[in-house]
C-alpha positions as CSV (number, residue, x, y, z in Angstrom):
1,X,29.6,17.2,-24.3
2,X,27.7,17.2,-21.0
3,X,24.8,19.3,-22.5
4,X,22.0,18.7,-25.2
5,X,22.2,20.5,-28.5
6,X,20.0,20.5,-30.9
7,X,22.7,18.1,-33.0
8,X,23.3,15.4,-30.1
9,X,22.1,14.1,-26.7
10,X,24.6,15.1,-24.1
11,X,26.4,12.9,-21.7
12,X,24.0,13.8,-18.7
13,X,21.0,12.8,-20.4
14,X,23.0,9.9,-22.1
15,X,23.7,8.5,-18.7
16,X,19.8,9.1,-17.3
17,X,18.8,7.2,-20.2
18,X,20.9,3.7,-19.8
19,X,20.5,3.9,-16.1
20,X,16.6,4.2,-16.3
21,X,16.9,1.6,-19.7
22,X,19.0,-0.6,-17.4
23,X,17.0,-0.4,-13.9
24,X,13.6,-1.0,-16.1
25,X,14.8,-4.3,-17.4
26,X,16.5,-5.5,-14.0
27,X,13.8,-4.7,-12.0
28,X,11.1,-5.8,-14.4
29,X,13.1,-9.3,-14.0
30,X,13.7,-9.3,-10.3
31,X,9.8,-8.3,-9.8
32,X,9.1,-11.4,-12.2
33,X,11.7,-13.7,-10.3
34,X,9.9,-12.8,-6.9
35,X,6.2,-13.9,-7.7
36,X,7.6,-17.2,-7.9
37,X,9.1,-17.3,-4.2
38,X,8.2,-19.2,-1.8
39,X,7.8,-18.0,2.2
40,X,10.8,-20.1,3.3
41,X,12.9,-18.9,-0.2
42,X,15.9,-17.0,1.4
43,X,15.3,-13.9,-1.1
44,X,11.5,-13.9,0.0
45,X,11.9,-10.7,1.9
46,X,15.7,-9.6,0.2
47,X,14.1,-9.8,-2.8
48,X,11.3,-7.3,-2.7
49,X,13.6,-5.1,-0.3
50,X,15.8,-4.6,-3.5
51,X,13.4,-4.0,-5.7
52,X,11.6,-0.9,-3.3
53,X,15.1,0.0,-3.2
54,X,16.2,0.3,-6.8
55,X,12.4,1.7,-7.7
56,X,12.8,4.4,-5.2
57,X,16.1,5.1,-6.8
58,X,14.8,5.0,-9.8
59,X,12.1,7.5,-9.3
60,X,14.5,10.0,-8.1
61,X,16.0,9.5,-11.2
62,X,13.3,10.1,-13.3
63,X,12.1,12.9,-11.4
64,X,15.6,14.3,-12.3
65,X,15.8,13.3,-15.8
66,X,12.0,14.9,-16.7
67,X,13.6,18.1,-15.0
68,X,17.0,18.1,-16.9
69,X,15.2,17.2,-20.4
70,X,12.4,20.4,-19.7
71,X,15.8,22.5,-19.5
72,X,17.7,21.4,-21.9
73,X,17.4,21.4,-25.6
74,X,16.1,18.4,-27.4
75,X,18.0,17.1,-30.8
76,X,16.5,17.2,-34.0
77,X,14.2,13.6,-34.7
78,X,15.1,12.1,-37.9
79,X,12.2,10.4,-40.2
80,X,8.9,11.3,-41.3
81,X,6.6,13.6,-40.1
82,X,4.7,10.9,-38.8
83,X,7.7,8.8,-37.4
84,X,8.7,12.2,-35.4
85,X,5.0,12.4,-34.5
86,X,5.4,8.5,-33.1
87,X,8.7,9.0,-31.3
88,X,7.3,12.4,-29.6
89,X,4.0,10.2,-28.7
90,X,5.7,7.1,-28.0
91,X,8.7,9.2,-24.9
92,X,5.8,10.8,-23.7
93,X,4.1,7.4,-23.1
94,X,7.1,5.9,-21.7
95,X,7.5,8.7,-19.1
96,X,3.5,8.1,-18.2
97,X,4.0,4.6,-18.0
98,X,7.3,4.7,-15.8
99,X,5.7,7.3,-13.5
100,X,2.4,5.1,-12.9
101,X,4.7,1.9,-12.3
102,X,6.7,3.7,-9.9
103,X,3.3,5.7,-8.1
104,X,1.8,2.0,-8.0
105,X,4.8,0.4,-6.2
106,X,4.9,3.3,-3.9
107,X,1.7,2.5,-3.4
108,X,2.0,-1.0,-2.8
109,X,4.8,-0.6,-0.5
110,X,3.2,1.9,1.7
111,X,-0.3,0.2,2.2
112,X,0.7,-0.8,5.6
113,X,2.1,2.4,7.0
114,X,6.1,1.7,7.3
115,X,8.3,3.7,5.4
116,X,10.4,2.5,2.6
117,X,13.7,1.9,3.1
118,X,16.5,2.2,0.5
119,X,19.1,0.3,0.7
120,X,19.5,1.5,4.8
121,X,20.5,4.8,3.2
122,X,17.2,6.8,4.0
123,X,13.6,6.1,4.2
124,X,10.7,7.1,2.1
125,X,7.8,7.9,4.7
126,X,4.4,6.6,3.6
127,X,2.2,9.8,2.8
128,X,-0.5,7.4,1.2
129,X,-1.7,4.3,3.4
130,X,-4.7,2.3,4.7
131,X,-7.0,3.4,1.1
132,X,-9.5,0.4,0.9
133,X,-7.7,-2.6,-1.0
134,X,-4.6,-0.3,-1.7
135,X,-2.3,-2.8,-2.0
136,X,-4.5,-5.5,-4.2
137,X,-5.3,-2.2,-6.4
138,X,-2.2,-0.9,-6.7
139,X,-0.5,-4.2,-7.4
140,X,-2.5,-4.9,-10.4
141,X,-1.8,-1.4,-11.9
142,X,1.7,-2.1,-11.0
143,X,1.8,-5.7,-12.8
144,X,-0.2,-4.3,-15.8
145,X,1.5,-1.2,-16.2
146,X,4.8,-3.0,-16.0
147,X,3.8,-5.5,-18.7
148,X,2.8,-2.4,-20.7
149,X,6.4,-0.5,-19.9
150,X,8.2,-3.3,-21.0
151,X,6.3,-3.8,-24.0
152,X,7.0,-0.1,-25.1
153,X,10.5,-0.3,-23.9
154,X,11.4,-3.2,-26.4
155,X,9.1,-1.1,-29.6
156,X,11.3,1.9,-28.8
157,X,14.4,0.1,-29.1
158,X,13.2,-2.1,-32.3
159,X,12.3,1.6,-33.6
160,X,16.2,2.7,-32.9
161,X,17.6,-0.3,-34.5
162,X,15.2,0.2,-37.5
163,X,16.3,3.7,-37.4
164,X,19.9,2.4,-37.8
165,X,19.9,-0.4,-39.6
166,X,17.3,0.3,-42.3
167,X,17.1,4.1,-42.5
168,X,20.8,4.6,-41.7
169,X,19.8,7.4,-39.4
170,X,21.7,8.8,-36.3
171,X,19.1,8.3,-33.7
172,X,21.0,5.0,-32.0
173,X,24.8,6.6,-32.0
174,X,23.4,9.6,-30.7
175,X,22.0,7.9,-27.8
176,X,25.2,6.1,-27.4
177,X,28.1,8.6,-27.8
178,X,27.7,12.2,-26.8
179,X,30.6,13.4,-29.3
180,X,29.6,11.4,-32.3
181,X,29.3,13.6,-35.4
182,X,26.0,13.4,-37.4
183,X,26.3,11.7,-40.7
184,X,24.5,14.7,-42.1
185,X,27.0,17.3,-41.1
């Protein structure tokens, strides 16, 4: 139940998937909302602190998720050869863009040389700082890669719904229930 098999995703992979999805959506909404805050707004400092903290936790989850994925079996894909290739390319793009969003967020947050406090639990040191226009360039990369991530994630969700409702595949059910038995068994 906890580990992946060639037939289904395990509970750990499912947990990583849905925690990441919730964090990505929440961070995008919070980030967008923060851009409209005024200096005297009560969330002017609190919003970015929460955003950075969740972002660092998502980075840790993402690294653990990639390590877990590399050590586990991957359930066989469903659909045509082209659909399987598109799924592989899409998943790889999701990971790459997610790491780009998280990395650029780190570069924005540490541009001034200060560490990132993660909910006051621990600090992440500013290993890279003081580069010319670091915050500005990283900010542009962060914004556009976040937009790309949300668009790609929406396409990912639509593909899952298409596989579920149009093709009658188990793709979506396997990512919801680790105990799901394939309809093709």
